Each structure stands twice: as C-alpha cells, then as structure tokens.
N, C-alpha and C positions, 0 to 999 in steps of 0.2 A: 550123187553116187549112192547106190544101194547095193546091198550084199544079200544074196539069197542063201538059204540053208545049205544047199549043195555046194555053192561057191565057197562058203566058209569051211565046210568039211574038206573040200579039195585043197584049200589053202593050208589047213592043218596037216593034211597028209603030205603035201609037197614040202612043207617046212621040215617035217620030221625026217623025210627021206634025204633032203638036201644037207641037213645039219646033223643027222643021226641022233636026234634028241627025243625025249619022252613027250607025251601029249601035253603034260603040264609045262614043260620047257618050251614047246612050240607055242602054246598059248602065251607064255610070258614074252616071247620074241614078237609075236604078232601084236599083243596089247601094249608093247612099248611105244607104238605109234599112236599119237593122239587121235588122228583121224579114224583109225580102226576102233579105238575105245568109244568114240562118239557114235560110229555106225552100229557097233555091237550093243551099246546102251540103248540106242533107239529101237533096235530089234527086240531086245529083252523086254522092253516096256510096251511093245505093241504086238508081239507075236507070242501067242500062248505056249507054244512048244519051247521057244527060247526062254521064256519066263520060267517055265517048269524046270528046265535044265539049270538055270541060275539059282533057283530056289533049292534044288537038290544039292548044288555045290555048296550053298550056305549051310544047309543041314548037315552035310557030310563033313565039311571042313571047319565049320564054326568061325572062330576069329581068324583062321588061316585062309578063308575064302577070299577071292578077289573082289567079291561083291558084298554090298551091305544094303539093307532096305531102309529107306528114309521116307516117311510120310507116304507109304504105299508104292514108292518108286524104287526100283533097284538101280544102284549106282556102283561104279567102281570105287573101291576103297582108295583113300588118298595115300 
C-alpha cells in the first residue's frame, strides 16, 4: 500500500470535515494508526516535499513536533 500526496491531503480534509477538528487533531487521529505512521515515515524519508514539511514541523514546534531526526532519518516521536 502506498499513499500519494493528494491522497493524504484528501484524507486530512475528510477527517476534519467528518469530526469537526483542526488540522493538528486530524493528523493525531490519522497517525494513531501504526500502518499510517509507517506509510508516512516512508514518504517523509523518500519524498523531498514530505521531508521538507516534516523538517518545517520540527523547526516550528521543536520538542512539540510529532517528528524527530535520528541519524539523518526522520521518525515519529515515541
């Protein structure tokens, strides 16, 4: 299973609409699933645009970011 950029954007939009939540809350709901975290982590480390967004999240949110960089790879925080 693979997830394309547009697929993920649509998933976030649908989650927000269905549950009436913020973007961050929609991400929390989506990332609660281990399979989604695995797919997103794979994209972040192989897709330059996804990596750029994750790096921006780390820069903006610091220790509050969902992501952490370890040995040049971006991972979800434990």
